[in-house]
N, C-alpha and C positions, 0 to 999 in steps of 0.2 A: 222384704229383706232389710230395707232401710229402718223400718220400725223395730225389727228384731235386734239389729245391730245397735240402734240408739238405746234400747232398753238395757242392753248388756254392756254398753260403752266399749264397743269393739268395731272391727271392720270385717266384712264378709267379701270374699272374692270368688267369683264363678270361674272355674278353671277352664272348662271347654267353652268354645264359642257357640252361639246359637246356630243350630243346624248340624253341629258335629255329632258323631255317634257317641253314645254313652256306653262304654264297655263295662262288662261285669267286673266288679270290685275295683274299678278305677276311681280315684278321688274326683269329686265334682265340686266341692266347696272347700275353701280354706278360711278359717276364722282366726284372726290375730288382733292384738291390741291389749291394752291394760285391763280390760273388763273381765267379767266372769264368763264361764262357759254357757253355751246355748244348747238346749235339749235337741237331740238329733231329730226327734219326731216333729219339732217345730220347723226345723230346716227342711225336712222332707216335704212338709205340707206347703212350703213356700215355693217348691219347685214344680215344674210341669214338664212331663216327658211326652213325646209323641212318637207315633210309628213311622212317620215320614216328614220330610221337610215341607214347609208351606210358605207361600209367597208373602203372607201377611206378617210373618215373624222372622223370616230369614231373608235379608236384603240381597244376599249373594246368589240365592237359588235361581232367580229368573235369568240372571246373566249366565250362570252355569249351564242352564238348559240351552240357551241360545248359542253358547260357545260349542256345546256338544253337537248341536245341529250343524254348525259351520264346519267343524273338523271332520265329521262323518261325511259331509258333502264333498270335502276335499280329499277323501281317501282315494287310493288308486282304483278301488272297485267301483266307486260311484262317479268320481271326477265331474262334479257339478259345481263349478265356482259361482254360478249365478245364485244358487241357493245360499252359499256362504256370504255373498254380497248382501242378500236380503236379510240374513241374520245380522250382519253389521249395521244395516239400517235401523233395526230394532234396538240393537245395543247402543247405538248413538242416542236414540231417544231416551233410554234408561239413564245413560250417563249424564245427559243434559238435566234430567230431573234430579239425579243425585248430586250433581255439581252445584245445584242451587240450595241444597239442604245443609243443615249443620250436622256434620258427621261425628263430631267430638262429643259423644254422648255416653261414654263408658264409665263415667265417674258420677255416682249418685250421692248427694249430700243431704244431711238433715237440715232443718231450718236454721241451725246455728252455723252452717257452712262446713261442717266436719264431714269428711269422706266416710261413707258408711257401707256402700256397696260398689264393688268394682267388677266390671265384666269386659271381656275383649270384644271390641266392635271394629269392623274393617274401616280403615281410613281411605282417603282418596287414592293413594298409591296402590292399596290392595285392590280396589275396584278396577283400576286401570290395568294392573297386572293380570287379573282374572279375565278381563275383557279382551286383551290383546296378545298376551304371551303365546298361547297355544295356536291361535289363528295365524299369528306371524310365522310360527315354526312350520305348520302344515301348509300354509298358503304362500310360502316364500317363492315358489316357482310360478305363481299365478299373477301375471301383471294386473289382471282385473281385480283380484282381491287386494293386492298391495296398494293399487291406486285408490280403491275405496277406503282402505284403512287410513291412508294419508289424508284423505278428504275428511274422514271422521275427526281425526286429531285437529286438523286445521279449523274445522267448523266449531269444535269445542273451544279452541283458543279464542275464536272470534266472539263467542257468545257467553262464556262463563266469566265469573268475577276474577279479580287479580289473584286471590289466594289459591286458585286452581291452576294458575299458569305455569309455575315452575315444573310440576310433574308432567304437564302436557308438553312442555317444550323439550323435556328430556326424551319423551316418546317421539316427538317430531325429529329429534336428532338421530335416534335409533333407526328410524324408518327411512332416512334420507338416501341410503345406499340400496334400498330394496326397490325392485321394479324399474330401475333405470334401463335405458337402452344399452345394449352390449357394446355397440360401436361408439367410439368417442374420438376426441381430438388427441393431440400428442402430449397432453398434460399428464398422462399417467393411466394406469389400468383402471378399468371399471371393476369394482369388487363384485363378485358373483354372489348369489344368494347364500352360498355356504360360507362366505367370508373371505375367500382367497381369489386370486386372479383366475378367470375362467378360460377354458379352451377357446371360446369364441373370441375373447380379446387377443389371445396369442395369435390366432389366425389373422385378425384384423391388423395387428402389428406387423406381421410378416408381409401382408399385402401392401401396407404403406411403405415399407422399406423397399419392396420390389418396384413399386411405382416411382419412388424417388430416384432410383438408379436408371430409369429409362428415359430416353429422349422422346417425350410424348409428342413433340412437333412432327417427328418423322415416323412415328410408329403408333399404330392403333392396337390397343390391348383389349382383349375380351377375357373376362374372368368368369369362370363358372365355379361356384362354390357348392359342393355336394356334402 
């Protein structure tokens, strides 16, 4: 592609990402710039289509499969958070490897430094969103899963270079309210997994108010929560 674009003094952009479905009659390439046109048969010869996604060419595919395993394990029909945690173990390993790679590779230039071929390639935020978004949603009620997800983010922060830190710290902030114990002190409500004050916190608040109004030195109170 770079050679074709250089010969015609133009730039070629690949519109779908690697791993996307190529739909019938949908545009695949865009050619622009001051140079002359490129024969369609030459552009077609430079493209490669496959029947399915492959690990060696699609960097998101392996994470996608692991996320699918995790969210299926978290479904009500299966309810297997341990399998989801094991999937997170493997996702952490992949993110560690990706975090040490140079991901800004979507702009290919000729020897003179002119951009000749552009393609969409996932950046670090894309990989983190793919790895965590759906598991966070489906595993929000699992303390085991949320604890492991927080540990993954903290581990990545500890081991990856500085340029990966801002996105990871944003995820650390997003996860801070997930998986906390429901009962807390008087500083305010614990946010539930759905984002609002939970019924459990309301019950805890009522219990605290009741206890505050009692003379505990002369009265023994037994509480049974059902």
